[in-house]
N, C-alpha and C positions, 0 to 999 in steps of 0.2 A: 557523253551519253545524255540524252534529254530525259527529264524526269517524267513520271506518270502525271498526266494533266488533272485527273480527278482529285478533288479535295476530300478531306475526311468527312465533310458534310455530305458529299455525294455518295460516299460508300461507307457503310458500317454504322456510324452513330445514328440511331433512330430510323435507319432504312434497312429493309431486308436486302441481303446481298443476292444478286441474281446469279444464275448458273454461269452466265457469260463472264460476269465480274470475277467469280471465283476461279473459273478456268484460266483467265488471264493472270490472276494473282498466284495460282498454283505453280506456274512455271518459275516464278521468282522466289517462292518460299521453300520449295522442296529441295532437300539436299540428297544427292545420290553418291554412293561411294565410287561409282565409275566416272563421275565428273572430275575434271581437273581444275584447280584454282591456282592462280599465280599468287606468290607472296606479295602483299601490298607493298608498292614501291616506297622505300624509305627516303624521306626528303630532309629531315632535321635530326641533328645529333648534338649531344653535349659530351665532350671527352670520350667519344667513341660509342656512347650509349644512345640508342635510337629514342628520340622523344616525339617524332612525328612521322606518320605515313599517310599516303594518299588514301582517302576513303575513311579517315578517322578524325577525331578532334581532341584537342588538349586544352589546358588552361594554365594561366598564371594567377596566383593569389598573393595577397600581402595586405598589410594595414596601410592606412594613409601615410604618405611621405616615405614609403619604403623604396621608392624609385622603380615601381612596376613598369611605368611607361618607358623609362630609359632601357630597361631590360628588354621590353618588346621591340624597341628601336633596333637593338642589336640583332634580334632574331630576323626582323624584316630586312635589315641591311645585309645580313649573311645570305638571305634568299635572293636579294637583288643581285648580289655579286656572284652567287653560286660558289661561295668560298667561306672562309672562317672570319667571324667577327666576335670579339669577346671570347667566349668559349664555345660559341655556336657555329656548327658547320651546316651548310645547306647544299642540296642539289635538287633543283627543279628541272624535270625533263624538258626537252625543247618545245613540246606542245602544251606545257603547263607553266609557262614563264610569268604569267600575269599575277600580280599581287593586288588584292583589294583590301584596303584598310578602312574600317568603319569606326568612327569615334562617335559615341552617343552622349558624352558628358561635357566636352570642353568647347570653348568658343573657337571661332575661325582663327583668331589671332594665335591662340595657344596651339591649335592643330597645325598651323603654318610653321611654327617653331619645331614641332615634332617632325613634320615632313622634311624640313631642311636638315635636321639632325640626322635623320635616316640616310639622306643622300650623302651627307658629309662622311658618315660612318662607312658608307659603301664606296667612298672615293669618287663620287659622281658630282658634276657641277650643280650648283644650286640656282643657276640663272636660266635653266631651261627644263621643261617638263619631260618626264620619262614615260614613254608609252606603256611600259609594263607595270607601272606603279600608279594605281588609282586610289585617291584618298577622298572619302566622303564624310561630311559632317552632318549628323542627324540629331543634334541637340534639341532642336525646336520641334521635332516630330513626336507623335504619340507612339507608344510601344507597338501597336498594331501596324501603324504606317511604316515604322522602321523595319519590321519584318517583311512587309510588302515590298519595300524599296530594295532590300537586300535580295529577296527572292527574284524580283524582276531583273536586277542587274546580273545575277548568276545565270538566269535563263537566256539573257541577251548578250552576255560577254563571254565568248569562248576562251579557252586556254587559261582560265584562272586555276592556279595550283595552290595558292595560299590565301585564305580569308582570315583577316584579323578583326575581331569584334572587341574593341576596347570599351567595356561597359555592358556585359551581357545582362546585368541586372535591369538595364533600361529597355530590354525587349519584353519585359513583363510588368504587370501592374502590381502584383503581390508576390514578393520573394518567398513568402511562407506558404503559398498555395501549392499543395501536392499536385493537383491536376494541371495547373498552369506550368509548374516545373517540368512535369512529365511531358506535356505537349511541346515545351520549348526544347528539351533534350532530344525528343523524337524528331523535331524539325532540324536540329543540328545534324543528327544522324542521317536524315533524308538528304539534306544538302550535301554533306560530305561524301556519302556513297553515291548519290544520284548524279552528282557532277564530278565525281572522282577527284576531290581536292582535299586539302587539309585545312581545318578550322582551328585557330588558336584564339581563345577567349580570355577575358580578364574579369576576375571577380574579387571583391574586397573580402578581407577576413574580419571577423568580429573584433571589436575593440578590446573586449575583456579576455579573450582566449585565442587560440590558434585554429579555431574551427571556421570553415567556409560559411558564408552568411546564408541563412535561410534554407528552405527546402531545396532550392535550386543548387545550393552548395553541396548538399548530401547527394543529389542526383549526379552532379558533375563528378564528385569523387568516385561514385559507383561506375560511371560509364566512360569517363575520359581515358584516353590512352596514357596520358601523362598529366600530372598536376605539379607545376613548379611552385615553390614558395619563396617569395622574396622578403627578406627580413632586414630591418635596420640593425647594424651591429651594436651590441651593448658596450663594446670596447671603444668604438669611434662612430659617432653619429653621421659622419660623412661616408661611411662604408656600408654597402649593402651585401648581404649573403644570399646565395641562390642554392637551394637544395631541392631534391625530389620529394614531394609530399607523398606522391603515388606514381609508380612507373611500371609499365608492363615488361619492359626490357630490364637488363641488369642495372642496378642503381649506379649512378655516377658519383664521383667524388664531388662534394660541394665546392663552389668557388665564390670568390668575393670580388666586387668591383667598386671603384670610386669614380666620381665625376671629376675629370681633370680640368686644367686651366682653359682648355678649348671647349668646355661645356659638353664633353663627350665621355661616355663610360669607358673605363679601362680596367683591365684585370689587375688585382692586387696579388702579385706573386709572393709566395712565402707567408701569406696571411695564416695565422694560427686560429682555428675555430675553437671557441670555448665549448665545453661539454654542455649540451642543451639540457633543459629541465627534463625532457622526456627520456633522456638516457641516464638520469640519476636513479638511485635506488628507489624502490616503490614497495615498502613493506605492506602486507595485507592490512595491518592495523591503521594505515593512513586513511582508509575509507570505512564507512559504517557497513553493517551487514546489509541494510537496505540498498545502499549504493552498489555493493557487489551483486546483489540479486538483480537490480535493474540492468547493470552492465552485462551480466551473463545472459539474462533473458533477451536483451537486444542483440547480443552477439550470436547466441546459439539458437534462441527460440525453442521449439520442441524437436528440432531435428538432430540427428546423429551426424556429427561433422567428421568426415573421413580424412585421414592424412595429417601429418604433423604440421605442415605449412598452413593448411586450412584451419587447424585449431588455433595457431598463432594469429592468423588473419581474423578469425572470429573474435579472439580476445582484443585485438587491436581495434576492431570496429566497435565492439561492445563498450570498452572503456573510453574510447574517444567520444562515444555518444553521450557520456555523462561528464565530459570535459577533462578526461585524463588520457591525453594522447601520449603514448610512450614509444620509444624505439624498440627494435627487435631484441636487443640484449636483455632489456628489462622485462619484456614480455615472456622471453624464454624462462627467466627466473621466476616470474609470476606464475607461469603455467605449472611449474614444478610444485609451488606452494599450494596452488588451487587443486591439483590432483591429490596431493598429500592430505588436504583437508576434505577431500571428497566433494568439493563444490562442483566439479565435473567428474563424471565417472565413465569408465570404459564400457562400451556396449558394442559387441561384435568387433568390427575392425576400426571403430571410431569412438568418439567421446560425445556425451550429451550432458546438458546442464542438469544438475541434481537439486531440485527445489527443496529437498528434505535435509540439506546439509546443516550441520551445527557449527556456528561461527566460533 
């Protein structure tokens, strides 16, 4: 499906929308109960949990040296084979077999090594090019030019089912700009739905904590179908752990991999995961009253949050925003304490933040 040719500059921003423009837009934005919609085709899985569908985007995050690119290599190799690599399974339909890999950070020498690694993981020869696998290196381009090039390629390359952007931060000038972040996420959503493909991006984590970097990280967490986190093992620096930081489908069991003697990632079967910081106890007194207020204001705002799972999600988001990312078990316990202390109070069928609580 070709995308709408008009840019945002031509419609909307600073320009009055004509009746004709709105009539064309109306058909695409109105939802009718009598319409039928197909379930988005699933193309990527981990341990049976869906992490990628056509028309959506996902992300991998991790700190420097966590082996993010090795992990991406396995995803791409699985898609090339339409089979399983590491713990990733892929199925690209016959008319969506092309994979476009965009690297924004590395030299051609490094990218060539990554490309050969992907082919080796997929069991393909490394002495001839594969038509369905196109790798482009955009290190020397400006952020605007990079977006232009990707957009042009998508428009002129039919049958792309998977787009990898290794270094989404390099498609923008300021990772802390709310407007630039929103524009970029909207562009990813337009590309993925307009061309009916899946986009998987890579973003670094902050050095000091496990939060995705900048405003673009916050936007990714809110809009992505899945966010994978790759972490160097604290038990063995040669091992990397993969878990779901955020996933719409049911959460998969985390897995670990190491780089073997052939310089390829391989699964560490029987690896025992240590209990992460976010799953340890979290007494209320660990934080100041002001920190709790900030977390609850960020998570709940002034709205009444309906439904238990949404309350837990609001707590997760609120406390993560002040640097206290915690797992579900801890949040369930925290929720009980917060209700007991009347820091959040019942209103109708939901709960709201109570700014008048006494600590």
